[in-house]
C-alpha positions in Angstrom: 106.4 94.9 88.3 108.8 92.8 86.2 110.6 91.6 89.3 107.3 90.5 90.8 106.3 88.6 87.6 109.7 86.9 87.5 109.3 85.8 91.1 105.8 84.4 90.4 107.1 82.5 87.3 110.0 81.1 89.2 107.9 79.8 92.1 105.3 78.2 89.8 108.0 76.6 87.7 109.7 75.0 90.7 106.4 73.7 92.0 105.6 72.1 88.6 109.0 70.4 88.6 108.3 68.8 91.9 104.8 67.8 90.8 106.1 65.8 87.9 108.8 64.2 90.0 108.4 60.5 90.6 109.9 60.6 94.1 107.0 62.3 95.9 108.2 61.3 99.3 111.6 62.9 98.8 110.2 66.2 97.8 107.0 66.5 99.9 108.7 68.5 102.6 110.3 70.8 100.1 106.9 71.3 98.4 105.4 72.2 101.8 108.1 74.8 102.4 107.5 76.3 98.9 103.8 76.6 99.5 104.5 78.4 102.8 106.9 80.7 101.0 104.3 81.4 98.4 101.7 82.3 101.0 104.1 84.6 102.7 105.0 86.2 99.4 101.4 87.0 98.6 100.8 88.2 102.2 103.7 90.6 101.9 102.0 92.3 99.0 98.8 92.7 101.1 100.7 94.2 104.0 102.6 96.6 101.7 99.2 97.8 100.3 97.8 98.3 103.8 100.9 100.3 104.9 100.6 102.6 101.8 96.9 103.2 102.6 97.7 104.1 106.2 100.5 106.4 105.2 98.3 108.3 102.9 95.5 108.5 105.5 97.9 109.9 108.1 99.2 112.4 105.6 102.8 111.1 105.5 102.6 110.6 101.8 103.1 113.9 100.1 103.3 114.6 96.4 99.8 114.6 94.9 99.5 117.6 92.6 96.9 120.2 93.8 93.7 120.2 91.7 92.8 123.7 90.7 93.2 126.3 87.9 96.9 127.0 87.4 98.6 129.9 85.6 102.4 129.9 85.5 105.6 128.1 84.6 106.0 124.4 84.0 108.8 121.8 83.9 108.2 118.3 82.6 104.4 118.9 82.7 104.5 119.9 86.4 104.1 123.2 88.2 107.6 124.5 88.4 108.8 128.1 88.9 106.4 131.0 89.6 102.7 130.5 89.3 99.2 131.0 90.7 96.9 128.2 91.7 93.2 129.0 92.3 90.7 126.5 93.9 87.0 126.3 93.4 86.4 127.0 97.1 88.1 130.4 96.9 91.6 129.4 98.1 94.5 131.0 96.2 98.2 130.3 96.3 100.6 132.6 94.5 104.3 132.0 94.6 107.0 129.4 93.9 106.5 125.8 92.8 108.9 122.9 92.5 108.1 119.5 91.0 104.4 120.1 91.1 104.3 121.2 94.8 104.4 124.5 96.7 108.0 125.0 97.5 109.9 128.2 98.2 108.1 131.5 99.0 104.4 132.1 98.5 101.2 133.6 99.7 98.1 131.5 100.5 94.7 133.1 101.1 91.2 131.7 101.8 87.7 133.0 101.3 87.1 133.3 105.1 89.9 135.9 105.4 92.9 133.7 106.5 96.3 134.5 104.9 99.7 133.0 105.1 102.8 134.6 103.6 106.2 132.9 103.9 108.2 129.7 103.1 106.8 126.4 101.9 108.0 122.8 101.6 106.2 120.1 99.7 102.8 121.9 100.0 103.3 122.6 103.8 103.9 125.9 105.5 107.5 125.3 106.5 110.1 127.8 107.6 109.5 131.4 108.5 106.1 133.0 107.8 103.2 135.2 108.9 99.8 133.7 109.5 96.7 136.0 109.8 93.7 134.1 111.2 90.1 134.7 110.3 89.2 135.8 113.9 91.7 138.7 113.9 94.6 137.0 115.5 98.0 136.4 113.9 101.2 134.4 114.2 104.7 135.5 113.2 107.5 133.0 113.4 108.7 129.5 112.5 106.6 126.7 111.0 107.2 123.0 110.6 105.0 121.0 108.2 102.0 123.3 108.5 102.1 124.1 112.2 103.8 126.8 114.3 106.9 125.2 115.6 110.0 126.9 117.1 110.2 130.5 118.1 107.3 132.8 117.4 104.9 135.5 118.4 101.1 135.1 118.5 98.5 137.8 119.1 95.0 136.7 120.1 91.7 138.4 119.3 91.1 138.5 123.0 94.0 141.0 123.3 96.5 138.6 124.8 99.9 138.3 123.3 102.5 135.5 123.5 106.2 135.5 122.6 108.2 132.3 122.9 108.4 128.6 122.0 105.9 126.6 120.1 105.9 122.8 119.6 103.7 121.0 117.1 101.2 123.9 116.8 100.8 124.7 120.5 102.4 127.0 123.1 105.0 124.8 124.8 108.3 125.6 126.4 109.7 128.9 127.6 107.8 132.1 126.8 106.1 135.3 127.9 102.3 135.9 127.9 101.0 139.5 128.3 97.3 139.3 129.2 94.7 141.9 128.3 94.2 142.9 131.9 97.8 143.8 132.2 99.1 140.7 133.9 102.4 139.3 132.6 103.6 135.7 133.0 107.2 134.7 132.2 108.2 131.1 132.5 107.3 127.6 131.3 104.2 126.7 129.3 102.5 123.4 128.4 99.6 123.1 126.0 98.9 126.8 126.0 98.9 127.3 129.8 101.5 128.2 132.4 103.0 124.9 133.6 106.3 124.6 135.4 108.5 127.3 136.9 107.4 130.9 136.3 106.5 134.3 137.5 103.3 136.2 137.2 103.5 140.0 137.6 100.4 142.1 138.1 100.0 145.7 136.9 100.6 147.0 140.4 104.0 145.2 140.6 102.9 142.3 142.7 104.7 139.1 141.8 103.8 135.4 142.3 106.7 133.1 141.6 107.0 129.3 141.8 105.6 126.2 140.2 102.5 126.3 138.1 100.3 123.5 137.0 97.7 123.7 134.2 97.5 127.5 134.4 97.3 127.8 138.2 99.9 128.5 140.9 100.7 125.4 142.9 100.2 126.1 146.6 101.5 122.7 147.6 
């Protein structure tokens, strides 16, 4: 803030000097340049404010302290150490905090039956953990900023089960899906479906190998 005030005072002082100068012709070009710099200076503040708003809207700004009823350890008036945070909507986090944020190991439960137990980073599920979903399914594996990312295993309430790679919260990459009907697919996936080179094996031993597109065997 002090730097900004200094810049403002410096620019205003220079402009006033030029205004009191008797040689207006000599300095008119310089005054025009200074006015342009002043406009750009003000506009830079506007752009900076807009960028900050967009960052927060997109979730890239992390650090706001959770609002809830907290019981536990503090450091410099921030949640730090072991504690329990209870929200009005029934969500509960119990575990480790650092600098006011969920960091370390902890358990997070919701009123609809969801539960996560594992590692955290800056309020995000991040690292290795176990997620139980409200519909009966679950995920065991790696997380990155709140989403399954890396190697993991997911069981669906339909009876299907997947082991393999996840990218940004979805099944993507190499993996194996065992379906409720007994079919087993091993190969590449894209956005939850077989896509790329893979093999589907039926319960009777019949195999279909080749290129798959959006969950279907390519016959081309």
